[in-house]
C-alpha positions in Angstrom: -106.9 -10.2 -58.9 -107.6 -11.7 -55.6 -104.1 -12.6 -54.7 -103.3 -9.0 -53.6 -105.4 -9.0 -50.6 -104.2 -12.4 -49.4 -100.4 -12.0 -49.6 -99.2 -8.8 -48.3 -95.5 -7.8 -49.0 -93.5 -6.0 -46.5 -93.7 -2.9 -48.7 -97.3 -3.0 -48.6 -97.4 -3.3 -44.7 -95.0 -0.4 -44.5 -97.1 1.8 -46.6 -100.3 0.7 -44.9 -98.5 1.6 -41.4 -97.5 5.0 -42.8 -100.9 5.8 -44.0 -102.5 4.7 -40.7 -100.1 6.9 -38.9 -100.7 9.8 -41.4 -104.6 9.3 -41.0 -104.2 9.0 -37.1 -102.1 12.2 -36.7 -104.5 14.2 -39.1 -107.5 13.0 -36.8 -105.5 13.9 -33.6 -104.7 17.3 -35.1 -108.3 17.9 -36.0 -109.6 16.8 -32.6 -107.1 19.2 -31.0 -108.1 22.1 -33.1 -111.7 21.4 -32.3 -111.0 21.2 -28.5 -108.7 24.5 -28.7 -111.4 26.2 -30.7 -114.2 25.1 -28.0 -112.0 26.4 -25.3 -111.4 29.7 -27.0 -115.1 30.2 -27.9 -115.9 29.0 -24.3 -114.0 31.9 -23.0 
């Protein structure tokens, strides 16, 4: 079971990168929404 962590196939790297991009974009959208809400509530 330990071999899965040591040897990463290109497909795993691709899925990991896609997952990272999805998480990053979700976090970015969340932060932007929070900032917009703060600005709107501030005014």
